[in-house]
ZAGU-244664 format. One line per 5 residues: number of its first residue (from 1); their letters; for each residue x, y negated, z of N, C-alpha, C. Coordinates in steps of 0.02 Angstrom, whole numbers. Example, Ala and Ser with C-alpha at 12.3 -4.5 7.8 and 13.67 -1.06 7.14 Angstrom:
// ZAGU-244664
1) AS) 660:284:390:615:225:390:660:165:390  642:112:354:684:53:357:645:-2:394
END
This chain:
// ZAGU-244664
1) MRLTA) -352:-565:-442:-329:-606:-387:-375:-597:-326  -440:-593:-338:-487:-586:-282:-474:-521:-243  -464:-466:-280:-452:-402:-247:-386:-404:-209  -334:-433:-240:-269:-436:-208:-272:-477:-144  -307:-533:-148:-313:-576:-89:-351:-540:-33
6) FLLCF) -403:-504:-51:-442:-469:0:-401:-413:31  -362:-377:-10:-320:-324:17:-274:-352:71  -244:-409:58:-199:-440:106:-237:-459:169  -295:-491:160:-335:-512:218:-358:-451:258  -379:-399:222:-403:-339:256:-348:-307:298
11) AMSAG) -289:-304:270:-233:-273:306:-211:-314:366  -216:-382:360:-189:-425:412:-242:-445:463  -306:-433:448:-359:-456:493:-352:-424:561  -359:-465:614:-353:-439:682:-411:-392:698  -469:-404:666:-527:-363:681:-528:-297:643
16) ADPSA) -496:-295:586:-498:-235:545:-461:-178:580  -486:-118:572:-455:-60:604:-450:-4:554  -404:-9:506:-397:44:456:-372:109:485  -353:109:550:-333:172:582:-393:212:607  -453:185:603:-512:221:625:-522:284:583
21) DIVIL) -552:334:614:-564:396:578:-614:386:521  -667:347:535:-719:335:486:-732:260:482  -727:233:422:-740:161:411:-804:155:370  -853:120:398:-917:111:366:-918:43:333  -930:42:267:-928:-19:228:-999:-36:205
26) GEVHD) -1029:-85:238:-1097:-105:222:-1100:-146:158  -1161:-157:135:-1169:-195:73:-1239:-224:68  -1245:-276:26:-1309:-297:-1:-1312:-264:-70  -1360:-219:-80:-1358:-173:-136:-1349:-207:-204  -1384:-263:-216:-1383:-293:-283:-1331:-348:-290
31) NSHAH) -1285:-354:-243:-1235:-407:-244:-1168:-379:-267  -1146:-398:-326:-1083:-372:-353:-1023:-392:-310  -1028:-450:-276:-973:-471:-233:-961:-421:-177  -1015:-393:-150:-1008:-343:-97:-969:-282:-122  -982:-262:-183:-949:-202:-209:-876:-215:-226
36) LEQAA) -860:-277:-246:-789:-294:-255:-752:-291:-189  -784:-315:-136:-752:-313:-70:-746:-241:-45  -798:-201:-56:-793:-130:-37:-737:-95:-75  -732:-110:-139:-679:-79:-180:-610:-97:-153  -601:-160:-134:-537:-181:-106:-523:-146:-40
41) AVEAL) -575:-138:1:-566:-102:64:-547:-30:53  -580:2:4:-564:72:-11:-492:78:-36  -472:32:-77:-403:34:-103:-353:25:-46  -370:-19:2:-325:-29:58:-323:31:105  -379:63:114:-384:119:161:-354:184:134
46) RPTAV) -359:193:68:-339:257:37:-371:316:73  -437:318:76:-471:371:113:-464:439:80  -474:491:119:-474:559:92:-539:573:56  -592:541:78:-658:552:49:-700:489:58  -747:479:12:-793:422:16:-864:450:13
51) VFEML) -903:436:64:-973:458:68:-1017:403:40  -1061:422:-8:-1105:373:-39:-1177:386:-18  -1209:332:7:-1281:334:21:-1322:351:-40  -1298:331:-99:-1338:330:-159:-1342:397:-196  -1295:442:-183:-1292:504:-220:-1313:563:-176
56) TAEEA) -1350:610:-205:-1362:672:-169:-1298:714:-169  -1297:766:-129:-1239:810:-127:-1226:840:-195  -1279:859:-231:-1271:889:-297:-1244:840:-348  -1271:779:-348:-1248:728:-395:-1174:711:-382  -1156:704:-317:-1087:688:-300:-1040:745:-319
61) AKADA) -1062:807:-309:-1019:864:-326:-1002:864:-401  -1051:848:-442:-1038:845:-514:-989:789:-531  -998:732:-500:-953:676:-512:-883:691:-487  -878:725:-430:-813:741:-400:-776:792:-442  -813:840:-470:-781:892:-510:-756:867:-576
66) DRSQI) -790:816:-603:-772:788:-669:-783:714:-667  -731:675:-657:-738:603:-647:-767:568:-709  -764:601:-766:-795:571:-826:-871:572:-821  -898:609:-772:-970:615:-763:-998:569:-709  -956:524:-683:-978:481:-628:-1037:438:-649
71) AQAWR) -1031:404:-705:-1086:360:-727:-1149:400:-740  -1143:459:-769:-1202:500:-782:-1235:522:-716  -1194:542:-668:-1222:561:-603:-1256:502:-570  -1227:443:-578:-1257:383:-549:-1325:369:-580  -1329:374:-645:-1394:362:-679:-1446:413:-656
76) ASGWQ) -1424:475:-645:-1470:527:-623:-1498:511:-554  -1460:473:-514:-1483:456:-447:-1540:406:-447  -1548:370:-504:-1600:319:-507:-1581:255:-471  -1517:249:-451:-1495:190:-415:-1485:131:-462  -1464:75:-434:-1457:13:-473:-1399:17:-522
81) DFKIY) -1393:-35:-562:-1344:-41:-615:-1276:-14:-595  -1251:36:-631:-1186:66:-615:-1129:15:-620  -1135:-34:-665:-1080:-80:-677:-1057:-114:-613  -1102:-133:-569:-1081:-170:-510:-1050:-123:-457  -1062:-58:-464:-1031:-10:-418:-966:20:-446
86) APIFD) -955:11:-511:-897:42:-543:-830:25:-509  -820:-37:-484:-756:-52:-452:-740:-6:-393  -791:16:-357:-780:61:-301:-750:128:-326  -780:154:-379:-755:217:-407:-685:209:-437  -672:149:-465:-605:136:-493:-552:136:-437
91) ALGAA) -573:120:-376:-526:115:-320:-518:180:-282  -553:233:-301:-553:294:-261:-486:329:-257  -446:325:-309:-385:364:-310:-402:438:-306  -371:473:-259:-383:545:-252:-439:562:-204  -473:511:-178:-527:523:-129:-583:565:-159
96) RIIGA) -608:611:-119:-664:653:-141:-729:613:-138  -775:629:-183:-839:595:-186:-891:639:-151  -922:611:-99:-970:648:-58:-1038:613:-62  -1091:650:-74:-1158:622:-77:-1197:638:-15  -1235:589:10:-1274:599:72:-1347:578:65
101) AAPRE) -1369:564:4:-1438:542:-7:-1486:599:8  -1540:583:41:-1592:632:54:-1639:637:-6  -1655:698:-27:-1704:705:-82:-1770:672:-64  -1806:648:-115:-1868:612:-103:-1919:654:-65  -1922:719:-81:-1971:761:-46:-1954:767:28
106) AVRSV) -1890:764:45:-1870:766:115:-1893:702:151  -1885:645:118:-1906:582:147:-1980:582:161  -2019:609:114:-2091:612:125:-2108:656:184  -2072:711:192:-2084:756:248:-2068:723:314  -2013:686:316:-1994:651:377:-2046:599:397
111) FNDGP) -2073:564:348:-2123:513:362:-2182:543:400  -2201:602:380:-2260:634:410:-2244:674:472  -2186:708:473:-2172:756:526:-2117:735:574  -2085:679:562:-2031:657:605:-1964:684:582  -1909:655:606:-1843:673:581:-1816:739:607
116) AALFG) -1833:760:667:-1802:819:697:-1820:883:660  -1883:889:639:-1906:951:607:-1866:968:545  -1851:917:504:-1815:930:442:-1739:933:452  -1714:896:501:-1641:891:510:-1611:958:532  -1649:997:568:-1624:1063:587:-1594:1066:656
121) PEAVR) -1556:1119:671:-1530:1131:738:-1487:1074:766  -1456:1035:723:-1413:980:747:-1451:918:765  -1518:920:762:-1558:862:780:-1542:838:851  -1532:885:896:-1517:867:966:-1450:829:969  -1402:853:932:-1335:822:932:-1339:748:913
126) FGLDQ) -1383:731:867:-1390:662:844:-1448:625:877  -1478:655:927:-1531:622:965:-1597:617:930  -1606:654:876:-1669:648:838:-1727:683:872  -1713:723:923:-1766:758:959:-1798:713:1012  -1769:654:1023:-1793:609:1075:-1823:545:1044
131) PLPED) -1876:518:1075:-1902:454:1051:-1852:398:1065  -1855:345:1027:-1813:287:1040:-1837:251:1102  -1793:214:1135:-1815:169:1189:-1870:122:1162  -1918:106:1204:-1976:68:1181:-1956:2:1149  -1908:-33:1178:-1889:-98:1150:-1857:-91:1082
136) QQAAR) -1816:-38:1073:-1785:-27:1008:-1837:-6:957  -1882:38:976:-1935:59:930:-1975:-1:906  -1994:-45:953:-2033:-104:935:-1995:-149:888  -1930:-160:903:-1889:-203:860:-1883:-174:790  -1875:-109:786:-1866:-77:721:-1931:-76:682
141) VEGQF) -1987:-68:716:-2052:-72:681:-2061:-142:652  -2046:-193:691:-2053:-262:665:-2005:-275:608  -1945:-247:612:-1897:-255:558:-1922:-223:494  -1950:-164:499:-1977:-130:440:-2037:-168:412  -2078:-195:457:-2137:-233:435:-2115:-294:394
146) AAHCN) -2064:-329:418:-2038:-387:382:-2005:-366:316  -1968:-310:318:-1934:-286:257:-1984:-266:203  -2045:-248:223:-2097:-230:175:-2146:-288:166  -2119:-349:175:-2154:-411:157:-2218:-422:198  -2221:-392:257:-2281:-398:299:-2345:-378:261
151) AMPRE) -2336:-335:211:-2391:-319:166:-2420:-249:178  -2383:-208:214:-2407:-140:228:-2435:-137:299  -2480:-91:312:-2507:-86:379:-2452:-73:430  -2454:-110:485:-2401:-103:535:-2399:-32:564  -2457:2:566:-2457:69:594:-2418:119:551
156) MMGGM) -2403:101:489:-2363:145:447:-2288:138:461  -2268:85:496:-2197:70:504:-2162:120:549  -2199:154:593:-2168:206:634:-2139:261:591  -2174:278:537:-2148:327:490:-2086:302:454  -2085:237:439:-2026:208:407:-1965:210:453
161) VAVQR) -1977:197:517:-1922:201:566:-1896:272:570  -1942:321:569:-1921:391:572:-1877:409:512  -1896:384:453:-1856:396:393:-1787:364:400  -1785:303:427:-1721:269:436:-1676:309:484  -1705:334:538:-1666:374:585:-1639:437:551
166) YRDAT) -1680:469:512:-1659:530:477:-1602:515:429  -1609:460:391:-1557:443:343:-1492:425:378  -1495:385:432:-1435:368:469:-1400:431:494  -1438:478:521:-1409:539:547:-1379:582:490  -1413:582:433:-1387:619:376:-1321:590:352
171) FARAA) -1316:524:349:-1254:492:328:-1199:505:379  -1216:501:444:-1167:513:496:-1141:584:493  -1186:632:484:-1166:703:479:-1121:714:419  -1138:684:362:-1097:691:302:-1027:663:314  -1022:607:348:-957:577:363:-916:622:409
176) LDALA) -948:649:460:-913:694:506:-892:758:471  -934:785:428:-915:845:390:-855:830:345  -855:771:313:-799:753:269:-735:745:311  -742:716:370:-684:708:414:-656:776:434  -699:823:451:-677:890:471:-644:927:413
181) TYGAP) -669:914:352:-643:950:293:-580:920:265  -578:853:260:-524:820:224:-477:780:269  -497:767:330:-455:727:374:-470:653:368  -439:614:412:-449:541:414:-402:506:365  -422:445:343:-486:413:356:-539:431:304
186) VAVIV) -601:426:324:-658:434:279:-693:366:274  -714:348:215:-753:286:204:-825:304:188  -870:260:208:-941:269:194:-968:206:161  -1002:215:104:-1032:160:67:-1107:161:78  -1133:110:114:-1204:109:132:-1229:37:136
191) GNGHA) -1294:30:139:-1323:-35:151:-1306:-60:221  -1306:-126:229:-1287:-155:293:-1329:-130:351  -1392:-116:339:-1434:-91:393:-1411:-26:422  -1380:16:381:-1354:80:405:-1286:72:440  -1252:17:428:-1185:6:456:-1186:-27:524
196) RTDWG) -1243:-51:546:-1246:-88:609:-1225:-42:667  -1191:-72:715:-1160:-32:768:-1208:-14:824  -1265:-49:829:-1308:-35:886:-1350:27:877  -1376:39:815:-1416:99:806:-1406:132:738  -1357:110:700:-1342:139:635:-1293:197:640
201) IPALI) -1258:209:586:-1211:265:581:-1160:265:638  -1129:208:655:-1078:210:708:-1107:236:775  -1168:214:791:-1198:236:854:-1212:311:854  -1233:338:797:-1248:409:794:-1185:451:796  -1132:426:764:-1068:462:768:-1043:461:840
206) AQAAP) -1050:404:874:-1028:400:944:-1066:449:988  -1129:461:972:-1168:508:1011:-1150:581:994  -1143:594:929:-1131:663:907:-1059:685:916  -1012:639:909:-940:656:912:-902:598:943  -909:589:1009:-879:530:1041:-804:524:1034
211) EVTTH) -771:578:1016:-698:576:1007:-678:544:940  -726:536:895:-713:508:829:-717:431:832  -668:398:803:-668:325:803:-698:299:738  -735:244:743:-767:213:685:-752:139:684  -760:110:624:-754:38:616:-805:18:562
216) AIGFV) -851:-25:579:-905:-45:534:-896:-116:510  -896:-125:444:-889:-191:414:-952:-208:376  -982:-265:393:-1040:-288:356:-1019:-341:306  -1037:-331:243:-1027:-382:192:-1095:-415:181  -1103:-475:207:-1169:-507:212:-1169:-574:176
221) EAAGD) -1229:-594:154:-1236:-658:118:-1244:-718:164  -1264:-706:226:-1273:-761:274:-1259:-735:344  -1234:-780:386:-1219:-761:454:-1284:-743:490  -1281:-694:533:-1340:-673:571:-1319:-637:634  -1368:-604:665:-1352:-571:728:-1348:-495:722
226) TPFDE) -1346:-469:660:-1337:-397:652:-1267:-378:675  -1262:-329:721:-1196:-313:749:-1154:-268:704  -1094:-290:689:-1043:-251:655:-978:-259:695  -929:-216:682:-863:-227:711:-829:-286:677  -847:-297:615:-815:-350:575:-866:-373:523
231) THLIP) -870:-438:512:-918:-466:465:-882:-508:414  -898:-498:349:-870:-539:295:-928:-571:257  -925:-637:250:-975:-672:210:-957:-667:136  -1008:-652:95:-999:-649:23:-1046:-699:-10  -1030:-723:-70:-1074:-770:-104:-1142:-737:-118
236) PVARE) -1197:-772:-105:-1263:-743:-120:-1274:-741:-195  -1319:-697:-216:-1337:-694:-287:-1409:-717:-295  -1423:-744:-354:-1492:-766:-369:-1535:-704:-382  -1592:-702:-351:-1637:-645:-362:-1709:-670:-353  -1754:-636:-387:-1825:-652:-380:-1849:-631:-311
241) DPCKS) -1895:-669:-283:-1923:-653:-218:-1955:-583:-221  -1928:-534:-183:-1956:-467:-187:-2027:-462:-162  -2049:-511:-124:-2117:-510:-97:-2167:-547:-141  -2143:-576:-196:-2186:-618:-237:-2247:-581:-262  -2236:-519:-286:-2292:-482:-316:-2342:-459:-263
246) LTKS) -2322:-461:-199:-2365:-437:-146:-2398:-495:-108  -2380:-556:-125:-2406:-614:-90:-2461:-647:-131  -2515:-661:-98:-2570:-694:-132:-2551:-766:-148  -2571:-790:-207:-2555:-858:-226:-2606:-906:-196
END
């Protein structure tokens, strides 16, 4: 009933734009409600391909070639419990499975050397060759500092921002490649931070391919000021304070 109700709401919502070339579906990673909503959106969209933040290109290729290997590929990724993501895969239909996760060694390289060096010739297309505006850089550094429980040296957060920029550009490029290969619409499954319209995947697609239309939906546990084209509140889940082990008693 929940999926059926959401499908109806998704189709009738004035803000929803299933005609967009690329639909970015944000999530709170450990919240099963987010994944049920994403699954309903995928079922409503019937995309040609779904890009996953969580899988590398190699892991996704194995899952795409043999759907019986999806759970195994997921476990190989080291990501969270497959059970809460399974509804998304159940909703895929004929959609191709695309992986956009950056290998760990690449992430380490970006932290030290910046995003442009590793991204390659297309770095200019996605703006990775340019520094961020000072106000955005400062805001993103503070966001990373808070996300790491205010426990890591603030001077390290510039590297974290560089990694985030690299990952956003990698996801955007994977979505554009899928669009060019399979046609519209393409769906993208990512954390809410990557789905934000001001500096996440939608902004990078707008810069790299302004003719491509996007629609970003954030599935969030509480109302906030993170910009999406559309926001859906989901029930929060109980979880241990992630900063507890880093906070002095």
